N, C-alpha and C positions, 0 to 999 in steps of 0.2 A: 876082452873086457869092455862093455859099453862106455859111452859118456854119459847117458843119461840116467843121472843119480835120483834118487825118490828122496825127498830132504825128511830129515827125520822130524816127525810131529812134535817132540820133546825140544826140537831146537827152536829160538826165538827168531821171529821174524826178521827177516834182512832190513838193514838200516835202508829208511828211503820208502819203503813199500808201503803203498797206502793200503788202509784198511776201513771198510765198510760197515757201519754198524746200523742195525734197525734203529727208530725212533723209541724205542723203549729201552734200549741199552744205553743210550747218552743220557748223562749223569745230569738231573736238575730238571729235566725236560718239561715236566708238568708247571714248574716254577716261570719257565720261557715262555711257555704257552700262555699263562696267567698273564703275564706282563705284557705279550704282546695284542691280546683283548683287551688288556685295561688301558693300554695306550692309544687304541684304535677309538675305544670309547670317549678317553679325553678328548682326543683330535675331534671325533665328531660333537661334542657339548661345545668345543671352542668354534666351531663354523656355524653350530645352530645359534652361539651367541652374538656371533660377528652380523648374521641375517637378522636377528632381532634389533641389534643397534642400527643399523641400517635402514629399517620398514621405520622405527622409531623417529630416526631424523628425517624420513620421507613425510612421515604423518606431521612432525612440528613444523617442517617448511610449509606445507599445505595449509595449516592452521594460522600459519604467521601471513602468507599469500591472501586468505580469506580475511583476516583481520584489518590488513591494508588495504583491501577492497572495499570492505564495510566502512572504514573510516574516511578514506577516498570520497565515496560516492553519498555519505551522508553527512560530511563535512566540507562540502565542497565550498571551496571561496569563488566570490566573483570579483573577478579582473575587472577594473572599468579603465576606461580610455579616454579620460577626460570627461569634457560635455558630453550626455551621452541621454538617452530616454530609456527609463527602467522597465523592464518587462515582468510581469507576473502572471501567471495563468492558471486561470480557476477551469479545472475540465473534470467533465461526467458528476455523477451525484454528489450532492453537500451532505457529509456525513461524518461522524468524529472517526469511522474507520477506513477512510478513503483517502485518495490523495488530495480531494477536494475540502479538508478540514480545515477549521478555522483557525485551529494552532499554526498548522504550516503557511496557510495563506495571510495570516497576519503578521507572521515572523518574516515572512518575504518582503509585503509592504512596507515594514517598520525598517528593515535594511534597505530598500530601496530610498525611501524619504531620506534616511539618516546620510546617506552618501554625498559628499559636497559636490557630485561631477553631475547628480542626478537633476536635467532640466524639467522633467514632465514623468509621469507613470502612469502607463498603459497596464488595465487590468484586463487580459484577454479572456474571455467568459465564454464558454462552451457547455451550458448545464442547463438539464432539463428539471434542475430542484433538487430537493431534499429536506434535512432538517429545517424546521423554522427557527431552532435555537441557533444552531450553527450557522445559519444566512445572517440572524439578527448580530450576534457576534462580528461577524464579517462587518455587517453594515456600520456599527457604530465604531468600529476599528478604524475604516475610512473617514469617517466624520473628525473622528478624534485626531488622525494624521492630517486631515486637511486643515482643521484648526491651528495644529502645531507648526504646520510648514506652508503657511498661507499663499508663498512664492512659488510653492511648486503645484500644479495642475495634476488630477488624476482622471483621467478619460478611460472610458469600458469601450473596448472593441468587441462585438458580439461575432461569431462565427457561426455556425451551423442552429444554435439554441441559445437562448439566455430567457428561460421560462422560468413562471415561479419563484422557488428560493434563490434561482440565481438572478431574476431582476429583482428579488428582493434585496439582496448586496448591492447590484449593479447602480440601484435608484440612489446610492450615497455620491455616486461620482459627479464630477463637475460637468461632463456631458457624456451622452451614451452613443456610439456610433455602429452602424449597422450594415449587413449586404442587404439590397432590397428583397433577397430572397431566404434573409434568417427568419426564425421564429421566435416572437417577442411577445409577452403578457402572460397570461393564465395567473392572474391575482387571484388566487383563490386557498383554500385548504382542504386536506382532506385525510379522511381516516378510512383506512382499508383493511377488512381482513375476510374472515372466512366463516362460513356455519355449518356445522355437519349434523345437523340433529334430526333433518329429513332422512337423511342417509342412514343414519343410526337407527332409526325406527323400522327402516324396511330389513337393515341386518340382522334386528334383533339385540343390539349393542344396546346396553344401559350405562349411563355416566353416574361415578359414584365421586361426588366429590364434596367435602365438608369445610364450612367455614365460619370464622370466628363473627365476621361482620357481613350484614345482608348485602351489602355491594361489592365485597373482596372478590368474587368471581366475575366482576364486570366484563362484559363482552367474552365470556368464555365461549370456544369456538363449539365447545360439545355442548352448550347448554343454550335453551332460547333465551331470545332478549325480551326486552321488554319494555311499554312505552316510559316508563322513568329511566331508564338506562339511553332511550333515543335521546330523551330531552335534555339529560344531563350531556350527553357526548354533543348534540348540537350547541349546548350553550356553550363549551369548549372551543369548538369549531368557530363560533361566530366570533367570542373575544379575541381568538388570534388573528382571524381575518381581520378583525378591525385593527389590531394592531400593525398588520401588513399595509394595509390601506392606509393607515399615519404615517408610515415611514415612506411610502411611496409620494405621498403628497409633502411631506416635509423635505425629501430629496430632489423633487421635479419641481415644486411649487407652480407658478402662474403657467408651465410651459404645458401642464395639462390639461386637454379638453376636457370639458362639462360634459362629460357622456356616460350615462351609467352603467354600459356595457364593459368601461375600461376594468371595474372592479368585481365582474361577473365569473372571472375565471375563464373566460375567452382568452384566444391567443390570435396574433396578427402576423402578417408577413412584415419585414423590416420596413418595407415602403409604406405600409398603411401606419405603422407605428410612428412613423416621421410625423404625418399626418395628426396623428393622436396626440402628439406631444409625448409619448413613450420614448421616444429618442430623439437625437438633434442633427443627425446627417448621416451619410455614407462614406465607408472608407474603412480599411482594413488597418492591421498595425502599423505597416511601412508608410503607408500613407500619412496618419495621424503622426508618426513620429517626423517624418519629413517636411509637412505641409504645417500641420497644428502646432505640435511643438517646437519645431525647426530645430530637431537635434536626431539626424538621421541613424547616427550609431545608436544601435540599440544592445543592451545590455540583461542578460536573464538573469534575475533573482529568485525564479521559481525553486521552491524547495526539493530536491530530487530525491525520488523514494531509495532507499540503502538494499544491500541484496538481500540481508536478513529480512527484511519487511516483503520484498517481491517475494520471496520464498515462500513465507508464512501464508502471504495472501492466497497464492497460487496453489500450496497446500489446503488451505480452507477450502478454496473453490474446488478443489479435487473432491473433498471427501462430502461435499454437498451440503457444508453449514448454510452457507444461504438459502439453500432450499428449505431447508430444514425450520429455520428461523422464519422464512415467509409463512409458513403452515402453521407454526405455533404461537408466533406473535402476534396478537391483535391489539388492535387500537393505538398502532402505531401514526404519530401524525406526521403529515408531510406536505410541503410545499412543492408540487408538482402537478 
């Protein structure tokens, strides 16, 4: 009799014996699969939400840093150190949309004069000129501050150039100091532009412009000029030139030599400008602070350009805004 007995298929499985079922045989397997899928989706959504929150915090931190930087550069405080020479820099073209605009220059000058430790003010000028309006505003503010603070002198120190509108503003100073090789003068006014009528004729281009006044299209670059336009423009130039000459005479007084070429638009070296009475002597900022004002400690009051202004200016230059304005803006008056 054999010991190997074949189990009766009707008998229940032995206790403890494992049984293997196919996935389809497991009860409620569909529900379990759906739960796992839903749980994975929820975990994925939570991870995505955490990343969104993280990037939002990073973006907010960047905004805070930029805002701090803008406030720091545009609202910079001047730390004085007792008795000192106050410095304000006028650099580049004088215009409302440049660093050398009247609002910023006047604000810096007012702060310099108002400081109790200021022994004297130096306006460091390196400008070819610019807007007669902006230059006139600076000129009048200098004269006003000199009258309000009679014990505080203001000296102009010329760098490479102090010409036209730059000299207009400088003429209000107590004295002007130059380098022997500086360019000084150019007391005149100009109105520049372009005319394209000849080119249009060659290309067969017709200008179609309608105005409600006979002079509304004054000096339009695509229309021919007329003797009447030239006469009117010259009258305006002569009037502004007379204002310029009067300002220089008031500022310089008897120091000016009686030379007709002084007001002809010519410019001279710093050495020659001293001979003509356009300047008073030679020296840089440190020399004037040390030897003239007797306060060698120099504190800069110049209004600094903010980051936003710098980005906007560079972006405007990148898209060629200045070139476009130069082509289409006609009749712009300049002291340069």
